[in-house]
C-alpha positions in Angstrom: -0.3 20.1 47.9 -3.4 22.3 47.9 -2.4 24.0 44.6 -1.6 20.7 42.9 -5.2 19.7 43.6 -6.9 22.9 42.7 -4.9 23.9 39.6 -5.9 20.8 37.6 -9.5 21.3 38.7 -9.4 24.9 37.4 -7.8 23.8 34.1 -10.5 21.1 33.6 -13.2 23.6 34.5 -11.9 26.1 32.0 -11.8 23.5 29.2 -15.4 22.5 30.2 -16.6 26.1 29.9 -14.8 26.4 26.5 -16.7 23.5 25.2 -20.0 24.3 27.0 -21.5 26.3 24.0 -20.5 23.8 21.4 -22.6 21.1 19.8 -20.3 18.1 19.2 -19.8 16.8 15.7 -21.2 13.2 15.6 -19.2 11.3 13.0 -19.0 7.7 11.8 -15.4 6.9 10.9 -14.8 4.0 8.5 -11.6 2.0 8.5 -10.5 -1.4 7.3 -8.2 -4.1 8.5 -5.6 -5.3 5.9 -8.2 -8.0 5.0 -11.9 -7.9 5.7 -14.9 -5.6 5.5 -15.1 -2.0 6.5 -15.6 -1.2 10.2 -17.4 1.9 11.4 -16.8 3.7 14.7 -18.9 6.5 16.2 -17.1 9.5 17.6 -17.9 12.9 19.0 -15.6 15.8 18.0 -15.5 19.2 19.5 -15.7 21.8 16.6 -13.2 24.2 18.2 -10.7 21.3 18.2 -11.3 20.5 14.6 -10.1 21.8 11.2 -10.9 21.1 7.6 -8.0 21.4 5.1 -9.1 21.9 1.5 -6.3 20.6 -0.6 -5.6 21.9 -4.1 -9.1 22.7 -5.3 -7.6 24.8 -8.0 -9.3 27.0 -10.6 -7.7 25.0 -13.5 -5.8 21.7 -14.1 -3.8 20.2 -16.9 -6.3 17.3 -17.1 -9.6 18.4 -18.6 -11.6 15.5 -17.0 -10.2 16.5 -13.6 -11.6 20.0 -14.1 -15.0 18.6 -15.0 -15.1 16.4 -11.9 -13.9 19.2 -9.6 -16.6 21.4 -11.0 -19.2 18.8 -10.1 -17.9 18.3 -6.6 -17.2 21.9 -5.6 -20.8 23.1 -4.9 -21.4 20.4 -2.4 -18.0 20.9 -0.9 -18.9 24.5 -0.4 -22.1 23.5 1.4 -20.0 21.3 3.7 -17.5 24.1 4.4 -20.3 26.5 5.2 -21.9 24.1 7.6 -18.6 23.2 9.3 -17.7 26.9 9.6 -21.0 27.7 11.2 -20.5 24.9 13.7 -17.1 26.4 14.8 -14.7 24.3 12.7 -11.6 26.1 11.3 -11.5 26.0 7.5 -8.0 26.1 6.0 -7.8 26.7 2.2 -4.6 25.1 0.8 -4.3 25.8 -3.0 -0.7 24.9 -3.4 1.6 27.3 -5.3 -1.2 29.9 -5.4 -0.5 32.1 -2.4 0.2 35.3 -4.4 -3.5 36.3 -5.0 -4.2 36.0 -1.3 -1.2 37.9 0.1 -2.2 40.6 2.5 -5.7 39.2 3.1 -6.9 38.5 6.7 -7.2 34.8 5.9 -3.6 34.6 4.6 -2.2 36.6 7.5 -4.1 34.4 10.0 -2.0 31.4 8.8 1.3 33.4 8.6 1.0 34.9 12.0 0.4 31.7 14.0 3.1 31.5 16.7 5.8 28.8 16.2 4.7 25.5 17.6 6.6 24.1 20.6 6.8 20.8 18.7 7.5 21.1 15.0 7.7 17.6 13.5 10.7 16.7 11.4 10.2 17.3 7.7 6.7 18.8 8.2 7.5 21.1 5.4 8.1 18.3 2.9 6.1 15.9 0.8 5.5 12.5 2.5 5.2 9.6 0.0 4.9 6.7 2.4 4.4 6.1 6.1 5.5 2.8 7.9 2.1 1.2 7.6 2.5 1.3 3.8 5.9 -0.3 3.7 4.7 -3.8 2.9 1.5 -2.8 1.1 0.8 -3.2 -2.6 0.1 0.3 -4.0 -3.4 0.1 -5.6 -2.9 2.2 -8.8 -0.4 2.7 -11.5 -0.1 6.5 -11.7 3.3 6.6 -13.4 1.8 8.3 -16.4 0.5 11.2 -14.2 -3.0 9.7 -14.1 -4.5 11.8 -16.9 -7.6 10.1 -18.3 -8.4 12.6 -21.1 -9.0 11.5 -24.6 -5.7 12.3 -26.3 -7.4 14.6 -28.9 -9.4 16.4 -26.3 -6.4 16.7 -24.1 -4.4 18.3 -26.9 -7.2 20.8 -27.5 -7.4 21.6 -23.8 -3.6 22.2 -23.6 -3.8 24.6 -26.6 -6.7 26.5 -25.0 -4.7 26.9 -21.8 -1.7 28.2 -23.8 -4.0 30.6 -25.5 -4.8 32.1 -22.1 -1.1 32.6 -21.4 -1.0 29.7 -18.9 1.4 26.8 -18.5 -0.6 23.8 -19.8 1.2 21.5 -17.3 0.5 23.7 -14.3 -2.3 26.2 -15.2 -3.7 26.8 -11.7 -3.6 30.3 -10.3 -5.9 30.2 -7.3 -8.6 28.2 -5.5 -11.8 27.6 -7.5 -14.2 30.5 -6.9 -17.1 28.2 -6.0 -15.6 27.7 -2.6 -16.2 30.8 -0.4 -13.4 32.1 1.7 -14.5 33.8 4.9 -11.8 36.3 5.6 -13.0 36.8 9.2 -12.7 33.1 10.1 -10.8 31.0 7.5 -7.0 30.6 6.9 -5.1 30.3 3.7 -1.8 28.5 3.4 0.1 25.9 1.4 2.9 25.5 3.9 3.1 22.5 6.1 4.9 24.5 8.8 2.4 27.4 8.8 -0.6 25.0 9.0 1.0 22.9 11.7 1.7 26.1 13.7 -1.9 27.2 13.3 -3.3 23.8 14.4 -1.0 23.7 17.5 -1.8 27.3 18.4 -5.5 26.5 18.4 -5.0 23.1 20.1 -6.7 21.4 17.2 -6.5 17.6 17.4 -8.9 16.6 14.7 -8.3 17.2 11.0 -10.5 16.5 8.0 -8.9 16.5 4.5 -10.9 17.0 1.3 -10.0 18.0 -2.2 -7.8 16.7 -5.0 -6.1 14.4 -5.8 -6.3 11.6 -3.2 -3.4 9.5 -4.5 -1.2 12.4 -4.9 -1.6 15.8 -3.2 -4.3 14.9 -0.6 -2.1 12.1 0.8 1.3 13.4 0.2 1.4 17.2 0.7 3.2 18.6 3.7 -0.3 19.2 5.2 -1.7 16.0 3.8 -3.1 12.8 5.3 0.3 11.1 5.8 1.9 14.0 7.6 -1.1 14.5 9.8 -1.4 10.8 10.6 2.3 10.1 11.4 2.6 13.3 13.5 -0.3 12.5 15.8 -3.3 14.3 14.5 -6.6 12.5 14.5 -7.0 12.8 10.7 -9.8 11.6 8.4 -10.5 11.8 4.7 -13.9 12.9 3.5 -14.0 10.2 1.0 -16.9 11.5 -1.2 -15.2 15.0 -1.5 -12.1 13.8 -3.3 -10.9 12.4 -6.6 -7.9 10.6 -8.0 -5.5 11.1 -10.9 -5.9 7.7 -12.4 -6.0 6.6 -16.0 -8.2 3.4 -16.6 -5.8 2.4 -19.3 -3.3 1.6 -16.6 -3.1 -1.2 -14.0 -5.4 -2.4 -12.5 -7.5 -1.4 -15.5 -10.6 -0.4 -13.6 -12.9 2.5 -14.2 -11.8 5.9 -12.9 -14.5 5.8 -10.2 -13.4 2.3 -9.1 -9.8 3.5 -9.1 -10.8 6.2 -6.6 -12.6 3.7 -4.5 -9.6 1.4 -4.5 -7.3 4.1 -3.3 -9.8 5.1 -0.6 -9.9 1.6 0.7 -6.1 1.6 0.7 -6.1 4.8 2.7 -8.6 3.2 5.2 -6.3 0.3 5.7 -2.9 2.0 5.7 -3.3 5.8 6.5 -6.5 7.0 8.2 -10.2 6.5 8.5 -12.8 8.2 6.3 -16.1 10.0 6.6 -18.7 11.3 4.2 -20.2 14.7 3.5 -23.8 13.7 4.4 -22.7 13.5 8.0 -22.5 17.3 7.9 -25.3 18.3 5.5 -27.5 15.3 5.2 -28.8 13.6 2.0 -26.6 11.0 0.4 -22.8 10.9 -0.2 -21.7 12.7 -3.4 -21.1 10.8 -6.6 -19.8 12.0 -9.9 -22.2 12.0 -12.9 -22.1 9.7 -15.9 -20.6 12.5 -17.8 -17.3 11.8 -16.1 -17.4 8.0 -16.4 -15.2 7.9 -19.5 -15.2 5.2 -22.2 -18.1 2.7 -22.0 -17.1 -0.5 -20.2 -18.2 -4.1 -20.8 -19.9 -5.6 -17.8 -19.2 -9.2 -16.8 -20.8 -11.1 -13.9 -19.4 -14.4 -12.5 -21.9 -16.6 -10.7 -20.9 -19.7 -8.8 -19.9 -21.4 -5.5 -16.7 -21.3 -3.4 -14.6 -22.3 -6.5 -15.7 -18.9 -7.9 -15.8 -16.8 -4.7 -12.2 -17.5 -3.6 -12.8 -16.6 0.0 -9.5 -18.1 1.4 -7.2 -16.4 -1.2 -9.0 -13.1 -0.6 -8.5 -13.5 3.2 -4.8 -14.7 3.1 -3.7 -12.5 0.2 -6.0 -9.5 0.1 -3.5 -7.2 -1.7 -3.0 -9.7 -4.6 -5.2 -9.8 -7.7 -8.0 -12.2 -7.4 -10.0 -14.2 -10.0 -12.1 -11.2 -11.1 -9.0 -8.9 -11.2 -6.9 -11.3 -13.2 -9.7 -11.8 -15.7 -10.1 -8.0 -16.1 -6.3 -7.6 -16.5 -5.9 -10.4 -19.0 -8.6 -8.8 -21.2 -7.0 -5.4 -20.8 -3.8 -6.7 -22.4 -5.7 -7.0 -25.7 -5.9 -3.5 -27.2 -8.7 -4.5 -29.6 -11.1 -5.3 -26.7 -13.1 -2.7 -24.7 -12.4 -2.1 -21.1 -14.2 -4.4 -18.7 -15.7 -4.5 -15.2 -15.9 -7.9 -13.6 -18.3 -8.6 -10.7 -17.6 -11.8 -8.7 -20.9 -13.0 -7.2 -19.7 -16.4 -6.2 -20.6 -17.5 -2.6 -19.2 -20.5 -0.7 -21.7 -23.3 -0.3 -24.1 -21.9 -2.8 -26.2 -23.9 -5.2 -28.7 -22.5 -7.8 -31.8 -23.0 -5.7 -30.3 -21.1 -2.7 -29.2 -18.3 -5.0 -32.7 -17.9 -6.5 -34.4 -18.1 -3.1 -32.1 -15.8 -1.1 -29.6 -13.6 -2.9 -30.7 -13.2 -6.5 -32.7 -10.0 -6.2 -30.0 -8.1 -4.2 -26.8 -9.6 -5.7 -27.7 -10.2 -9.4 -30.8 -8.2 -10.4 -29.3 -4.9 -9.1 -26.0 -5.2 -11.0 -25.4 -2.9 -14.0 -26.8 -4.3 -17.2 -24.5 -7.2 -18.0 -22.9 -8.1 -21.3 -21.7 -11.5 -20.3 -22.7 -13.7 -17.4 -20.7 -16.9 -16.5 -22.7 -19.6 -14.6 -20.7 -22.3 -12.8 -22.8 -24.4 -10.4 -23.2 -28.1 -9.7 -20.8 -29.3 -7.0 -23.0 -28.1 -4.2 -26.2 -28.8 -6.1 -25.4 -32.5 -6.4 -24.6 -32.6 -2.6 -27.5 -30.5 -1.3 -30.3 -30.5 -3.8 -32.6 -33.5 -3.7 -33.3 -35.4 -6.9 -30.3 -33.7 -8.6 -30.9 -35.2 -12.1 -34.4 -33.7 -12.1 -34.0 -30.5 -10.1 -30.6 -29.3 -11.3 -31.8 -28.7 -14.9 -35.0 -27.3 -13.6 -33.2 -24.8 -11.4 -30.7 -23.9 -14.1 -33.5 -23.2 -16.6 -35.2 -21.0 -14.0 -32.0 -19.0 -13.4 -31.5 -18.5 -17.1 -35.1 -17.2 -17.5 -34.6 -14.7 -14.7 -31.2 -13.6 -16.1 -32.8 -13.0 -19.6 -35.4 -10.8 -18.0 -33.1 -8.8 -15.8 -30.0 -8.6 -18.1 -31.6 -8.8 -21.6 -28.4 -7.9 -23.5 -26.2 -10.4 -21.7 -24.7 -13.5 -23.3 -25.4 -16.3 -20.8 -22.6 -18.8 -20.6 -23.0 -22.1 -18.7 -19.6 -23.4 -17.5 -18.5 -26.8 -16.6 -17.2 -27.2 -13.0 -13.5 -27.7 -12.3 -12.3 -31.2 -11.7 -11.0 -31.6 -8.1 -8.4 -34.2 -9.2 -7.7 -36.5 -12.2 -9.9 -39.1 -10.4 -12.6 -36.7 -9.5 -13.6 -35.0 -12.7 -17.3 -34.5 -11.9 -18.2 -35.8 -15.3 -21.8 -36.4 -14.3 -22.3 -32.7 -13.4 -20.5 -31.5 -16.5 -22.6 -33.8 -18.7 -25.8 -32.2 -17.2 -24.4 -28.7 -17.9 -23.7 -29.6 -21.5 -27.2 -30.9 -22.0 -28.6 -27.7 -20.4 -26.5 -25.5 -22.7 -27.5 -27.5 -25.8 -31.2 -27.4 -24.8 -31.1 -23.6 -24.3 -28.9 -23.1 -27.4 -26.3 -21.3 -25.4 -22.5 -21.4 -25.8 -20.8 -23.8 -23.4 -17.5 -22.8 -21.8 -15.7 -26.0 -20.8 -13.1 -25.1 -18.3 -12.6 -28.7 -17.2 -10.1 -29.9 -19.8 -7.5 -27.2 -19.2 -7.8 -27.5 -15.4 -7.4 -31.3 -15.6 -4.4 -31.0 -17.9 -2.7 -28.7 -15.3 -3.6 -31.1 -12.4 -1.9 -33.9 -14.2 1.3 -31.8 -14.3 1.1 -31.0 -10.6 -1.7 -32.9 -8.8 -1.6 -30.6 -5.7 -0.3 -27.5 -7.4 -3.7 -25.7 -7.9 -5.2 -26.2 -4.4 -4.6 -24.6 -1.0 -4.0 -26.6 2.1 -6.7 -26.4 4.8 -6.3 -29.0 7.6 -7.7 -29.4 11.1 -5.1 -28.7 13.8 -6.7 -31.6 15.8 -5.5 -34.0 13.1 -1.9 -32.9 13.4 0.4 -34.9 15.8 0.7 -33.0 19.1 4.4 -32.7 18.9 4.1 -30.9 15.5 1.3 -28.5 16.4 3.5 -25.7 17.5 4.9 -25.5 14.0 1.5 -24.7 12.7 0.9 -21.7 15.0 1.7 -18.9 12.4 -0.8 -20.4 10.0 -3.8 -21.0 12.2 -7.3 -19.7 11.4 -9.2 -19.6 14.7 -12.6 -21.2 15.3 -14.2 -24.1 17.2 -12.1 -26.3 15.0 -8.9 -24.3 14.4 -7.5 -24.9 10.8 -4.0 -24.7 9.4 -4.4 -22.8 6.2 -1.7 -21.9 3.6 -2.1 -21.1 -0.1 0.8 -23.1 -1.4 3.1 -26.0 -0.6 5.3 -24.3 2.0 4.3 -26.7 4.8 4.3 -29.9 2.7 7.8 -30.8 3.9 6.5 -30.8 7.5 2.9 -32.0 7.2 2.8 -33.6 3.8 3.2 -37.1 5.3 -0.1 -36.8 7.2 -3.0 -38.5 5.5 -5.4 -35.9 4.0 -3.0 -33.0 4.2 -3.7 -32.0 0.6 -7.4 -33.2 0.7 -9.0 -29.7 0.4 -9.2 -29.2 -3.4 -10.4 -25.6 -3.5 -8.2 -23.5 -5.9 -5.3 -21.4 -4.6 -4.1 -18.3 -6.5 -2.5 -20.5 -9.1 -5.8 -22.3 -9.7 -7.7 -19.1 -10.0 -5.1 -17.5 -12.3 -5.5 -20.6 -14.5 -9.3 -20.1 -14.5 -8.9 -16.4 -15.3 -6.5 -17.2 -18.1 -8.7 -19.8 -19.8 -11.8 -17.6 -19.3 -10.1 -14.6 -20.9 -9.1 -16.7 -23.9 -12.6 -18.0 -24.4 -14.2 -14.6 -23.8 -11.9 -12.6 -26.1 -13.1 -14.9 -28.9 -16.7 -14.4 -28.0 -16.3 -10.6 -27.8 -14.6 -10.4 -31.2 -17.4 -12.5 -32.7 -19.9 -10.0 -31.2 -18.0 -7.1 -32.6 -18.1 -8.6 -36.1 -21.8 -8.9 -35.8 
């Protein structure tokens, strides 16, 4: 009995003394629910229980742009490694398929000589392409072409240069990039999942930080990558500004390379592990790549409007599906004659022009990259909330146009009609006011109303989601609504389609919410893309 009390005390005391000389790492971990904004959590990590794995920061790569980006990132990465090492963190260099230059070195032997772990996870020596949390997720990037984003002519020249050096142009790496210092007295070198796991277990390391390239391939999938660490119980994080992706903007979802990396980072935060940033170790700001790596110039499009632009409910209920701004970008990308585009959706539920100007404009609109096209769709909330609509709506609209001309001087400003809520509610008074404003300002008018009305006549309730108060549903049917409830002081039954019409369709007002569902937003995107492609071609001819 006495030993059973004293022995745990001695063990706890020994651990306390082991940590006594350490300054904990104070980290802010960012994660995301499947839908919703990022969430940060503060944690304190013991350096001696922490490792950094540097994944595949090779000296060369078959993608020339990847080499350029790695060269920009490597100096800051080395600063992070130096700081982490000095704080007592184990640094593991993992340049896959490049162990030969390091054989016999102390850092390489340190990994090889780690004693076999008592618990060796199944398949820890293999690639891991998916963990259970990813089973139902939509993979965020099409990387089926290998992800190379080089200009074809430049890529051919690069491959020829690699061949001239006697290297395989598809796998030219030979070692880790020299910018990253290897401390032979403290670091380890390995590309083996088994060796690295043994090393982590031997040192009782619980916390693992992954950095390197490429996030959507090696960093996530290697035997020592994010997925293996996460599924086998390590507290793993990605340093999200010390990584890159293999993604070609000419592939789905047709975003810039930087945005592609951001999308995969968000996917990792939802499905694999949290993330941190390098400034948490060395201060300053998180690292960003320079404009030299941005690739082909992209056309910038801004969407301004209310809830019928924002699409908050589809974003909440179907976060992995393409939204209005995504469908518009993708539709334009199907036309090889048009430049690649970025689309910023700045619609906000309940907004009208006066509120935009007085509250959000400077932060949400003025700060956007210089726009080429700005779509403006207001009126529904203006007529409900702005006093003296006939007088103040045109006045507010003209003021908005004036500010947009100042802040986005090269942009084509495009007033839009509002969408009709039904064949009987066409908002003709609002749309007539918009037409007059466009004419007075000598601006092109994009009239979305006719196409939307045409589709409504085919399926009067086919373009809107169902949002209905639970209190209005007969008590004996409320249990059937349970899987579809959105909580609040007045719980709402919300679905994006007609799946519950057979149960609740007989209740008066069931289809009364006329905000677009995904079908409605896809229609808007399709019609917008048709209109905009013509405008873009006309500009090109000029």
